[in-house]
N, C-alpha and C positions, 0 to 999 in steps of 0.2 A: 505493501499499501504505501502511495507518495502521500510523506507530509502536505499538510496544506498552505504550500508556500513556495513562491519561486524562485529558483535562486541565483544570484548573480554573481558570475564570475568573480568580481573584485571586493566581493562581501562575502567570505563562506561564512559557513555556519557555525556556529560558537554554541557548545554544549554550555547547560545551565550547573551555574555551581549551589544548587539550594539544597540547602539540608532539609529533599523531602520522602515521603514512603514512595513507593513504585505508582505506577499511573496505571491503576485498577481500570478494566476499561469492559463493555460489553461487545463480544464478536459473534458475528453471525459467521458460523461454520458451512453451515448449507442449511435449506429450508427447514424451519421449525426445531434448527438444534442452534442454539444459542449457549455460550461459556463467558463466565465474568471472572478474567483473572488477570493477572499484572500484565502490562508492556512496560517497553521501554520509557522513559521520560521523553516528552515531544524537545525539538530542538529549539533552543531560541534563535531567531535568527537578526542580521544587522536591521530592520525595519520593524519589527511587530513587538509583544507581547507575549507573555505569558497569564492564565485565566485558570484560576482554579473553578471548579464547579461545584457547588456545593448546596447543603440543603437546607442550611440555616444563616443565620448571622454570625454563625462564629467565623471569629479570625485567623489565618495564619499566619505568623509573622514571619518573615524570612530576612534573616540577618546581611546575608550573605548572596550578592546573585552577579554574573557577568555583567558589567556596564558598558563592554566593549561590543554589545550586540544590540539590537535594534526593535528586534519582536517582542510583543505583547506575551508576557504566561500568565493564563488565566486559572483561579482556581472555580471549576464551573460550579453553579449553584444546582438548576435543575435543567433537563432537557426535558421533549416532548415526546410523543410516539404520535410519528406523521404516517395518511396512509401510503408512503411511500414507503416508509419504514416496514409498516404492516405488508405489502406485497413483497419485499426483499424477504420479508420473513417466512411467511407462508406459500409462495410460491419461489424463493430464491432468485428474484430477480423482476425490474419492474421497468417499463417502457421498453422492452427490448433488449434489455441491459442485462445479462444473466452476470451474475456472481459467481464468479470462477474459481477464486480465492476464498480465506476469510477475510471477513472485512468489519471493520470499526461502525458500527451504527450509530444514527442520530445525527441532528441537524437543527433542532430548535430548542435553543442554550443561551443561555446567559450565567454568569459569572463575575467572578471579582480578579482584578489583576494583584496578581503577589510579583512580576518580575517585569522592568521595562530594558530596552536596550539604548547603545547609549547615541542612537541616530533618533530615539523617540522621542519629543519634545510637548508633544501634544493629551497622554498619561500618566500619570503615578499611581504606585502602590497602592492598593487600596481604594482604588475606582471601581465602582458599578458599571459593569461594559454588557451588550449582549453580542449574541456572536452572529454574524452576518456571514453565513454559511457557502458565497457561491465568489472564488474568488476565480475573475475572469483573467486572459493572458494582458489583455488593454491593449496587444498587438493586432491581431488578427484581422481581419477588413469589416468581420462583424461587430467589434468591439470601436473599430473604427469610428462605424455608422451609428456610434451608442446602444449596439442594440446587444450589451455585453451578455443579455440570457442565455443566448445561444454561440457564444465564446465556442471557435473551433476546437478551444484546449481547456475547456472550462474545469477546474477543479472545484469538486460543489461534496460537501462533508457526507461523510455516510453512503455515496455513491459509489458502483464499480471503480478501483486504481485510486481513491481517497480515504484518508481516513478519515470517520465521523468523529463525532463531539459527545458522545454517551461514553463517557471516561469522567477522568477525577480533575485533571489536566489537562490542557490545550494549548495551543501556541498557536499566534495567527500574528497577519501585518495588524502592525496600530489602526490602520486606517479601514479595516476591516470590523471593526471594537467599536461601536458608538455607545459614547456613555448613557446610560438610564439614568433618567432623578430618579432622586431621591422615594416619592411618593407613590412610584409604580414599583408593585410587587416583583419579587422576582419570577412568579406563576405569568406575570402580564408582560414582563419581559420577556418571556421565552414562547409568547406569541407572537412577536414581532415579524416573525419571518412568514406566518402563515397568511395575516394582515396582509403581507408587502405582496402578497401572491393574489388576495383579494383586490387589491389597487390596482394589479395589472389586470384585473378580470377587468374590472370597469374603467381602466383605458381601453384596452379591445375590444370590448364590446360597446363602447363608449354610451358611457352610463351621462343622462342629463338629469334636469329638473323634469321633473313633467313627463316623465315616458315612465311608460309600465314592464312590466320585469318579472320573467316568469324562470323559476331557477328547478334544473331537478337534481334532487339528494339533497338529504338534511344533513348531511353530516358536516365536518366543522368547515370544510370549503365551502358548503351553500352555504350555511349559517354566514359563516362571516362575508362571501360575497353578498348577501342579504342585508347586514350590516354596512356596509359600503354603499350600496344603494342607498339604502334611507340614507345615508349621511348625505349624498347626492339629488335628498328630497325627489326621489321615485316617487309618481303618483300615485301607483300601486301594486306591491309585491306581492306573488302567489309563487309558492311551493310545491313541490310533490312528494314522495317518498313513500315506500311499500312495508317500513318500519314501522311496527303503531308505535313502541316508543318514540322513535325519532319524530316522529309526526306529533306527537303528545309535546317533545321538549320543545318542536320548534315553535308549535303554537303559545310557548309561554317562554321565549326568549324575548327581552325586554328592552327596551329602546330606553340610554342614558337621558338620551334628550326629551323625550317625551311622557315617558314612565307606561309606555305602553308597547304591546307587541310590536314587534318591529315588522315581520310578515301579515297582511292583510288575511290573506287564506292561506291555508296546510290543508293538502288534500290527500288520502290514505289512499293508494290505487292496488287495488284488488286483482284484477281480472289483467293478466298478462300473458302474448304469447312469448314462449322463450325458449331455451336450448330444447324443451319437449318436442321440438316441429323439428325436423330434420334440414342442415341445413342452417338454421341461424345460428348467430353469435353472441348472444343475448346472455353475457356474464353477467353484468351487472356491476361490474368492479369501480370502487369508487377512485378517485384522487386520495380524497380527502379520508379515505378509511374503509368500512365495510357496511355495511345497511344497504347490502344490493337493491337494488328494482326491477330484481328478472330472477323473483323465487320460485317461477311457477308454478301451474296448477293447468293440469291435463283435461279436468271436468269444465270449467270455465272457458278453456280453449277453444274446446269441442263449442259449445255454445256460442260465441263469439264466431268462430267461424259457419258454424252450422254441421249439422253429426257428420255430412260428408264430407267434410274439408272443404265443402266448393262455397263458403266466405256466405252462405246464405242468412247467417246469425250478423250482417255487420252492416243492413243498410244501405242503402245506396248512395254508388260509388262513382268514382270517373269511367267508362263506358272504354275498355281496352279494344282495343282492333283488330280484328277478325284473325290475324298474322302474329297476335301477339298470346304467346303463350303465358298464361295467369302461372305467376310464381308465390313460393310462399311469402316473397320481399313486396307484393302486391296486394295478398290479403293482410298481410303485416299492416302496412300502409294504410288500407281500410279501415283496420283496428283504430289504428293512431285517430286517422279523423273525427272518426265515430267519440269517442271515448273525451279525446280533449274538447272537443262542442259542448260536452255535457258541462267541463269544467270552467269552460269559458261563460256561459250563460251562467252558472253558481256564482259565478268573481263579479257580474255585475256588466263583462262585456258581450261584447256580440261578437258572432262567428267572424265578421266580417272586419270586425274593428282588431282581433289578434291582440299580439303580444310586440311592443317594441323591441324589447331585448331579451334574449334567452342565455340563459348559461345553464350547459349541458355538464353536469360534478359525476356522475355517475360510469361514463363509459359504457354503459348499459345500449343494447341495439337498440331498444324498444323506447327508451328513452330520447336515443336520439330522434325517433321516427314520429315521437310524440313534441319534440321540441320543436321540430321542421314544423308539423302541423302546426301548430298552435302561433308561431311566428306568424305576425303584418304582415303583408306584402311591402318589399322595401325593410324589410326589419333586417336584425342581424341577429345571430345564432353565432353562441363560441363555445367550441370543444372542450370543456376541461378537464374530463374527469378520462383515467387511461384506462382501456378496454382491451380489446383481441385487437393484434395489429391491422387485422382486414375484418370488415362486414359484407356480410352474405345482399344487405336489404338497406340502402341509403336513397331516400327518393331527390333525385338528382334531378325528375322533370318539373315537382312540386320546386325544387331550388329556384329552375328555371322561370319556370312559371309566373312565382311569386318574385322573383329576384330577389332573391335574402342571399344576405353576404353573410357566406360562412368564413370562420376564422379559427385557430388554437391559439393556442396558451402556450409556454415554456418559461415554468417560474416568473421571474419579475427581472425590471428594469432598472439602472442605478438610482432613479429618484423615489422609488417605492419604498423603500425599506426604510429613508428616513420621514416619510407620510405618516408611514403605517405609526413610526415614532412618535409625531406626530398627535396624531388622533387619537393615541393610547394616550399619552401623556396630557392632551385636553380634556380626555373622558370623552370625548366623540362616540367612541367603538366600546363598548363593554365587552372583555374576551374572557374576565373572570368567570363568568356563568356557564360557558362553555367547559369547565374544569370540574372534571367528576369523581375523578381518584388520581391518589398518588401511590408509589413505590420506593423502597429504596432502591437504590442500583443491585445490590447482591440477586433481588428479586427481578429480573430483565423479566427472566421466559415468564413469569406470571403479570408480569403487566402486557407482554404482547399479546397472551391468550387474554384476556380481560378484553384488548382492542375487539382481537378476533370473535369474541363472543357476541360484539355487535351491541353488547347496553349500555354501556359509558361513550360519551362523547367527545369527552378531551383526557389520556393518561397524561402524567407528570411520572419523571425519576428524577430521584431525590438524589444526584449524584453522590454527594458527600453522610449520607444519614447512614449509621449503622459501623461507621471508621471512627478510631480513636482522636485521628490526623488527620 
């Protein structure tokens, strides 16, 4: 695994001279196989800091450190389990990037600076910082165009090939460790990264005041995207999930600005055509965790399609050309249009009106279809969830006829992280409500299994809890 830094030949790495214990870390060996064991201490680079990721306000005082180095060393306070972490844990990879060697997990962390290098003038020992997990090369063509999120040489915490922050200590460049104010809790600071993703969602889908927004998936990214839409003064926000617990949670997600629920209508989707159909790719993976929207129900599916699978129960739809062979995708598309029409009406919108902005945060094929069906003519559709590499049914004709702008998203650009920190600091977005359970670092397997069970919204791992020093 590569450490989280791009080396400069004129500034060789410096080994810290800190009287510290080993760097206990959470390491993924293969899918559903985690070990928590010591690793070597991270190396302090000339332009960085060393951070201790801790679970309490307990400080570690270090009398000696190498001032010829400039990288920050941090004591990590806590880390959160993200949907991509869960994908790596359950499937041994995410986004088409398989884990081929042991990898330290984690990328949503905050901590305390315990050492700084000689070149660092912006930080000091004891500073409270967040870990910005994406380190672009700043030299490739995408970086030079400002698209650092799609850097051709990206190092990203916990991604294959790069060390993650789910450990006691973490070293990183000083400019990747933004200060956090004292009134912001460690738990909130660890949510800056997913909120930065939510802000990028807003930028990509072009959130604006008085627009209507539909969000598929009521996991953390879905709810954070809803919170960002609310902060952008969206006229109406509606959301969908097939997990009853998440639906009820979403209904009670309260705005710190109004004291009322952020989402105007949250719908429980029950009848879904899924992978029980031959050729379907409706896996329902969430970019933000679990809570699949492709649970499967053969009986209701048969009712929707007609007992003979002919689509008799679908209602009126577009007339297919005589030479066109009706496919499973055609039937699922008719189903999506029918079910969405009911939801739109219940939300107080008209079928012709549709929704201005669609955020698909599940990756499930069914939700893709529903998202295109609910989008208004000329609307924007953003694919956020991580599903299969390919899909068998995507309504390209509807995209063309409705002139829908279909976009994707990868993480976030440079301005999103400080914007997320600003929203949290000013109390515009509340992420504390999303945190439902905590575990010590030594119980990382239990933490991941809790997320996999789908009963918790956001799980926090306290990196220093249970250690004597």
